[in-house]
Structure formats: C-alpha cells, structure tokens
C-alpha positions in Angstrom: -3.6 -3.7 18.9 -6.5 -2.9 16.9 -7.5 -2.6 13.3 -10.5 -1.8 11.1 -13.3 -4.4 11.0 -15.1 -5.6 7.8 -18.8 -6.3 7.5 -20.5 -9.6 6.8 -23.6 -10.0 4.7 -24.7 -12.9 6.9 -24.3 -10.8 10.0 -27.2 -8.7 8.9 -29.7 -11.5 8.8 -30.7 -11.5 12.5 -30.8 -7.7 12.5 -33.2 -7.7 9.5 -35.6 -10.0 11.4 -35.6 -7.5 14.3 -36.1 -4.5 12.0 -39.9 -4.7 11.9 -40.2 -4.9 15.7 -37.9 -1.9 16.1 -39.8 0.2 13.6 -43.0 -0.5 15.5 -41.3 0.6 18.7 -40.1 3.8 17.1 -43.6 4.6 15.7 -45.1 4.3 19.2 -42.5 6.6 20.6 -43.1 9.3 18.0 -46.9 9.1 18.4 -46.6 9.7 22.2 -44.0 12.4 22.0 -45.3 14.4 18.9 -48.9 14.7 19.9 -52.1 13.8 18.0 -51.2 16.0 15.0 -48.4 13.6 14.0 -49.1 11.8 10.8 -48.5 8.1 10.5 -47.0 7.9 7.0 -45.1 4.6 7.2 -41.6 3.5 6.2 -39.4 5.8 4.2 -38.0 2.9 2.2 -40.7 0.2 2.6 -38.7 -2.8 1.1 -35.4 -2.0 2.8 -36.0 -4.0 6.1 -36.7 -7.1 4.1 -33.9 -6.7 1.5 -31.1 -5.4 3.7 -29.0 -8.4 2.9 -29.2 -7.6 -0.8 -27.3 -4.4 -0.3 -23.9 -4.4 -2.0 -23.0 -0.8 -2.4 -23.5 2.5 -0.6 -22.9 5.8 -2.5 -22.7 9.2 -0.8 -22.3 12.5 -2.6 -22.1 16.0 -1.4 -21.0 19.0 -3.5 -17.6 18.0 -4.8 -17.1 15.0 -2.5 -18.1 11.4 -2.7 -17.7 8.1 -0.9 -18.4 4.6 -2.2 -18.6 1.7 0.2 -18.7 -1.6 -1.7 -19.2 -5.2 -0.6 -16.9 -7.8 -2.0 -17.7 -11.3 -0.9 -18.3 -11.1 2.9 -16.3 -7.8 3.4 -16.9 -4.1 2.8 -14.3 -1.7 1.5 -14.0 2.0 0.6 -13.3 2.6 -3.1 -11.6 6.0 -2.5 -9.1 4.2 -0.3 -8.3 1.5 -2.7 -10.7 -1.0 -1.2 -9.4 -0.5 2.4 -11.8 -2.4 4.8 -14.8 -0.4 5.9 -15.8 -0.7 9.5 -18.9 -2.9 9.8 -19.9 -0.8 12.8 -20.4 2.1 10.3 -22.0 0.1 7.5 -24.5 -1.7 9.7 -26.3 1.3 11.1 -26.6 2.9 7.6 -28.2 -0.2 6.1 -30.3 -1.4 9.0 -31.3 2.2 9.8 -32.8 2.7 6.4 -35.1 -0.2 7.1 -36.1 1.6 10.3 -36.5 5.0 8.8 -40.1 6.4 9.1 -41.8 9.4 7.5 -43.1 11.5 10.4 -44.5 14.6 8.7 -45.2 15.8 5.2 -43.4 19.0 4.2 -43.1 21.1 1.0 -43.5 19.6 -2.5 -42.2 22.8 -4.1 -38.7 22.4 -5.6 -38.0 26.1 -5.0 -38.3 25.5 -1.3 -36.0 22.6 -1.1 -33.0 24.7 -0.2 -34.7 25.9 3.0 -34.7 22.3 4.2 -31.2 21.5 3.0 -32.7 19.4 0.2 -31.5 21.2 -2.9 -29.9 18.8 -5.4 -26.4 17.7 -4.2 -24.0 20.0 -6.1 -21.6 22.8 -5.6 -23.0 25.2 -3.0 -25.6 22.6 -1.7 -25.3 21.0 1.8 -27.6 18.1 0.8 -26.2 14.6 0.7 -27.2 12.2 -2.0 -27.6 8.6 -0.8 -27.9 5.5 -3.1 -27.9 1.9 -1.9 -27.6 -0.7 -4.7 -27.8 -4.4 -5.1 -24.9 -6.4 -6.5 -26.4 -6.1 -10.1 -26.5 -2.3 -9.7 -30.2 -2.0 -9.2 -31.1 0.7 -6.6 -32.7 -0.3 -3.3 -32.9 3.3 -2.1 -32.2 6.7 -3.8 -32.6 9.6 -1.4 -31.6 13.2 -0.8 -30.7 14.0 2.8 -31.2 17.5 4.2 -30.9 19.3 7.5 -30.4 17.3 10.6 -32.6 18.1 13.6 -33.1 16.6 17.0 -31.6 13.3 18.0 -34.0 10.4 18.8 -33.6 7.3 21.1 -31.6 4.5 19.7 -33.5 1.6 18.2 -33.7 -1.7 20.1 -30.7 -3.0 18.2 -28.6 0.1 18.9 -29.0 2.2 15.8 -28.7 5.9 16.5 -31.6 7.8 15.0 -32.4 11.5 14.5 -35.0 13.7 12.9 -33.9 14.7 9.4 -35.5 16.3 6.3 -35.4 13.8 3.3 -36.9 13.2 -0.1 -36.7 10.6 -2.8 -34.1 11.7 -5.4 -36.7 11.6 -8.2 -39.5 13.4 -6.3 -40.1 17.0 -5.1 -42.2 15.9 -2.1 -40.2 16.2 1.2 -40.7 14.7 4.6 -39.5 15.1 8.2 -38.3 11.6 8.9 -36.9 9.4 11.7 -33.6 8.6 10.0 -30.4 6.8 11.0 -27.3 8.9 11.9 -24.9 7.9 9.1 -21.2 8.7 8.6 -20.0 11.8 6.8 -19.1 12.0 3.1 -15.4 11.4 4.0 -13.7 8.1 3.1 -11.8 8.0 6.4 -15.0 8.3 8.3 -16.1 4.9 7.1 -13.0 3.0 8.3 -11.3 2.4 11.6 -8.4 4.8 11.3 -6.6 3.7 14.5 -3.9 1.3 13.3 -2.7 0.4 16.8 -3.8 1.0 20.3 -1.0 -0.6 22.3 -0.9 0.6 26.0 2.4 2.1 27.1 2.6 -0.4 30.0 2.9 -3.3 27.5 6.2 -1.9 25.9 9.4 -3.6 27.0 11.9 -2.3 24.5 12.1 0.2 21.6 14.8 0.4 18.9 14.7 3.2 16.3 16.9 4.4 13.5 16.9 7.2 11.1 18.9 7.4 7.9 22.5 8.4 8.5 22.3 7.8 12.3 23.1 4.9 14.6 20.3 2.8 16.1 19.1 3.8 19.5 17.5 1.3 22.0 15.8 1.8 25.3 14.7 -1.0 27.5 13.2 -1.8 30.9 13.0 -5.1 32.8 9.3 -4.6 33.9 6.5 -2.1 33.5 7.3 -0.9 37.0 10.8 0.1 36.0 12.3 3.1 34.2 13.6 2.8 30.7 17.4 3.1 30.2 19.6 3.2 27.1 21.3 0.0 26.2 23.8 -1.2 23.6 26.4 1.4 22.4 24.6 4.1 24.4 24.5 2.2 27.7 25.2 4.6 30.6 24.1 7.7 28.7 21.1 9.8 29.8 17.8 10.0 28.0 16.5 13.3 26.9 13.6 14.3 29.1 10.3 12.6 28.2 12.0 10.6 25.4 11.0 7.3 26.9 7.4 8.5 27.3 7.3 9.5 23.7 8.7 6.2 22.4 6.6 3.9 24.6 3.5 5.7 23.7 4.1 5.8 19.9 1.8 2.9 19.2 -0.9 4.0 21.7 -2.9 6.0 19.3 -1.5 5.5 15.8 -4.1 7.0 13.4 -3.6 7.1 9.6 -4.8 9.8 7.2 -4.0 8.1 3.9 -3.4 4.6 2.7 -1.9 2.8 -0.3 -1.7 -0.9 -1.3 1.4 -2.6 -0.1 2.2 -3.7 -3.7 2.3 -0.1 -4.9 5.4 0.1 -7.2 6.4 3.4 -5.6 7.2 1.5 -2.4 9.6 -0.9 -4.1 11.2 2.0 -6.0 11.9 3.7 -2.6 13.8 0.6 -1.4 17.3 2.1 -1.9 16.4 5.6 -0.6 16.1 7.1 2.9 14.5 4.8 5.5 13.4 5.0 9.1 12.6 2.1 11.3 11.1 1.5 14.7 10.9 -1.9 16.5 8.6 -2.2 19.5 9.0 -5.3 21.7 6.2 -6.1 24.1 6.3 -8.0 27.3 3.9 -10.7 25.9 6.4 -11.6 23.2 4.8 -9.6 20.4 7.2 -7.5 18.3 5.8 -4.8 16.0 8.1 -3.4 13.3 7.5 -0.2 11.5 9.4 0.7 8.3 9.0 4.2 6.8 10.0 5.2 3.3 9.3 8.4 1.4 6.8 8.3 -1.5 6.7 11.7 -3.2 6.6 14.3 -0.4 5.1 11.9 2.2 6.4 9.1 4.4 4.5 5.8 4.3 4.8 3.0 6.8 4.6 -0.8 6.5 3.7 -2.6 9.7 4.7 -6.1 10.5 4.3 -8.2 13.7 5.7 -11.5 15.0 5.8 -13.6 18.2 9.2 -14.2 19.9 8.7 -16.6 22.8 12.2 -15.8 24.2 11.1 -12.2 24.7 8.0 -13.1 26.7 8.1 -11.9 30.4 5.7 -13.4 32.9 7.0 -11.6 36.0 4.8 -11.1 39.0 2.6 -8.1 38.6 2.8 -8.2 34.8 -0.6 -8.7 33.2 0.3 -10.9 30.2 -2.2 -12.6 28.0 -1.9 -16.2 27.1 0.1 -17.3 24.0 -3.0 -18.4 22.1 -4.6 -15.0 22.4 -1.3 -13.3 21.4 -1.2 -15.5 18.2 -4.8 -14.6 17.4 -4.0 -10.9 17.7 -1.0 -11.4 15.4 -3.0 -13.2 12.8 -5.6 -10.4 12.8 -2.9 -7.8 12.6 -1.3 -9.4 9.6 -4.5 -9.9 7.8 -5.6 -6.3 8.2 -2.3 -4.4 7.9 -0.1 -6.6 5.8 -1.7 -5.5 2.5 -1.4 -1.8 3.2 1.0 1.2 3.5 -0.1 4.0 5.9 0.6 7.7 6.0 0.6 9.3 9.4 0.7 12.9 10.4 4.2 14.3 11.0 4.0 14.3 14.8 3.2 10.6 14.9 6.0 9.8 12.5 8.4 11.7 14.8 7.2 9.6 17.8 7.7 6.4 15.9 11.3 7.3 15.0 12.6 10.5 16.6 16.0 11.9 15.6 18.8 10.5 17.7 19.5 13.9 19.4 15.9 13.8 20.7 16.5 10.5 22.5 20.2 10.5 23.7 21.3 13.4 26.0 24.6 14.9 24.8 27.4 15.0 27.4 28.6 18.3 26.0 28.2 20.5 23.0 31.5 19.3 21.5 30.7 15.6 21.7 30.0 13.9 18.4 27.6 11.1 18.0 28.9 7.9 16.5 27.1 7.1 13.3 27.0 3.6 11.8 24.8 0.8 10.7 25.2 -1.9 13.3 22.4 -4.3 14.2 18.9 -2.7 14.3 17.9 -4.6 17.4 20.9 -5.2 19.8 21.1 -8.1 22.1 18.7 -7.7 24.9 19.8 -7.3 28.5 18.9 -10.1 30.9 15.3 -9.9 32.1 14.6 -11.0 35.7 11.6 -13.2 36.4 10.2 -10.7 38.8 10.3 -6.9 38.9 13.3 -5.6 40.7 12.5 -3.8 43.8 
C-alpha cells in the first residue's frame, strides 16, 4: 500500500549544501552547449540556495486558479485540500531548483512584449504562473512570474529536472531566459500523492462487499495460484465473468480526486443513511476495510487497516513479508489515511463495491436474490499450508 509523503525541513539541509556545486555544473554545461554568445548572468534568486531551509510556503497562481503549499512543523500540506500532506518529492525540486536557477540570456524589458513570452501578469486570459516562496513570518524569499517553457535540460547532480523557461521578477519588467526547475502545475492534486493504495492483485486472499439493501458477497481463494470462488451463503454459485479480477484489483490503483477531513460533520450525519462496504483480506494478514457514505451528490470513503495473524498464509510459493514490515506498513497507512475521507471516480467505487448482480451469476431469470444483513465478513474456509495442486 502506498500513501502520500510529507516533506521535512531538515531533509533539505544536505541538499542545500550541494546546491552551489550543482549550479556550477549547470553553468559549465550551458556555456559549452550555447556557444560563446551566451551571457553569464548568475543566479536567478541569489539567496535561495543558502536559505532554502527557511522556506515555509509556496504560492502558485494562474488565471483563476491557485495552489498554496504550506509547511507546518516538519510536514508540508496543501491548503486547498484542507492541509492534506503534500508529496516531498514535489516540494523538494521546487525549492532546491530555485537555488539552482540561472539567468541564461537577457530578453525584453518592455511590458507590452511580456505576453509574447508568456509573461503577462497572471490574470484571466494569461498563461503566466505567479510563484511566491515565503518564510514562516511571511517575508518573501522569491517573487517571480513564470512564462513559456522551452527545451528540457539535464537533471542537476541531485536529480532536479531542469528546463529553459522565460521568467521575470514580479516587480520588474526585465525578462530572462533561465535554467529553471520543472515544477508542478497549478492544481492542488498535482502536489500530493493521489494513489491511496497500490496493492497487487496477487496479495488478495478474500474480498467481502455489501451494498445497501443487498446481502454481503464474499469471494476467496486458498493461494494466489488458485481461482476465487464464492463462499458463505453463495457457496456453489458461479461468479459473473471477470468479477473476481475486478474485485481483487480494486486496491491496485485507487486514486482519489477530492478529499475531506475525517471529522467533517457531514460524515457523521450520513451514519444512518445508505452505506457501502468492502473488506479486503491479504495473505500477509493485513485487512483493509473501505466504508463509503454519500455526502451531497458524492460518495466518500474512510479507509482502515488492521493485522490479523490468524489470516496470515505462509504457503510455499507465496511471497509474504515479515510481520514487522507488515506492522510498519499498517502504522504508515493509519497515519496517512486515518484523518481523511476520499472521493474516487465512479468506476473505482463500483470496483470497490459492485452491485451483487455483477458478482453472483443468476441461475435463471426467475430466481430471486436473498437479501439480508448477516455478518459482513463470514467465517473463512480452511486454508491449506501449501497451495493445492
């Protein structure tokens, strides 16, 4: 399973030390590749490489859109997503890259020509991006307008992707062609890790789902080499074609497109309403539970995980991680996902909890499905210590 990562202020210290060396390397490259006419104009934001650890906020604006990424303690979060953790793999290149940014060529200083370089003031109809980096007290470390993006450049020694881009200081008309880091778009979701889980299909041992007004449905297999079968009240019935593939792959690429805090009052208010659930048992003993409730016109999901040692299968041929690693994953999962509710696109919700008729094959058109509450997770069938052959 995976989740978004948060940045650490301390993690930038070593990177900042390397910044001067990397900038020198970039300057040599541009001198060789651009020819003798290339100007050596120096750093775009001279103080940034030394003060990268002072950065506490990144603001991006473009036309009617904006993103604010803010540091709180040792972590970074996205304001537009209620403080949801930003990916440090996105924050680091933006900050360290500013310390690496170099002015390569002087361009126009006439404001009426800014639009031709994509550098008109960020407002409706403009493609320019406004970028401000601030310290914790609100003082700006950098205030730039970013224009058209040109050719990519080699990565810096510490892996920051660079490109040629037109830029100018927000308070000045003078423009430059610069070596500038490739930063994320002006989209809150672009600054986080949107994949909530990435659980391989081969790790799934049993799945139980239930929709409102329907009986629970459970499929299970004794090993990853075996086929899923229906168990419990549906034992002996046939699965709808590809239903097992759909269920076992439901957590393989679970990507959210909106998020709310778990303590949102609307979630508690939906307690007595329609509900959908999916419980995914893995061979390593991990159980992931997904509960969906409607909030307005959308379904939101709460994710929980736990370790059940009695469910652990260490059969020959199964690649099961050790218990300590499983617990570490569970701790990380709880820390990241426990405080949040996720909205997924409709297709992903249907995979997490399909209608009963899309899992259990009807015997005939006249048969009626039994509807009842019953236990959500029925008693598991015996699991052999080795795959059956």
